[in-house]
Steps between C-alpha positions, in 0.01 A plus 500: 500500500492399865304667767641494856280589790773517763873525562502132578339428165762717323781305674340174400505621124860569535563165657325319200698717250830388659436147358538649148812703568827363356859623533534845331131601533433878529171610605395876466233596762291808386259665738447801729616509867292256702410278199644192649834472329693409819234256602541326156877474554444356869295220319771442232766464775280259696436299180878473429546375840666816652434523874640859551256785567444702180491877534468781253860610384389853448803648682764237423375448141586125476442217748632162435345193646668153490425157635230405264478310162639819338638828634241783507606864421245752600559847345318821567576789254248741658769748616680493160442758232686340201634171345848641556448498879369151473805384314718690750385263791598197292152385393645355172654223710155372576348529158477210442677350796544159653168523688168684475509880473194695595491875422257752660463814297653354180390826298819654643694272272309573192642269225776328697292200621565166324268405210354206679414705823158395662298823548238485769263789568346533838206734559324611804121437483405591855648488851564124487459395127760503240520375144810331354526497114791358301590668174 
């Protein structure tokens, strides 16, 4: 388990994790609103060499970032209610894809994630502290 004491530390964790990511990697980020999921994705992008600004795709559902070592696909399923809705937006094209796919609110997919998905659990400890645990 990793403890982060700031947004910058969470971004740095993501940046380090990017070094382990290979083509086709799928990361499922579990955690409540404000747990640091998007900050972690910002770090992944930075670690992959992507220079675009990373924002939460809550309303667009999927953001694609290119220009780094691998493409990064940032998916936010918060607004969806079922796996069928996720498949209707073409999510299967990203699982696994030609880059790194990161999914916020993966519980909306239930059992549709690939077997080798990395599950990361982010938890709010206090106003600035978060824990990040892989399972």
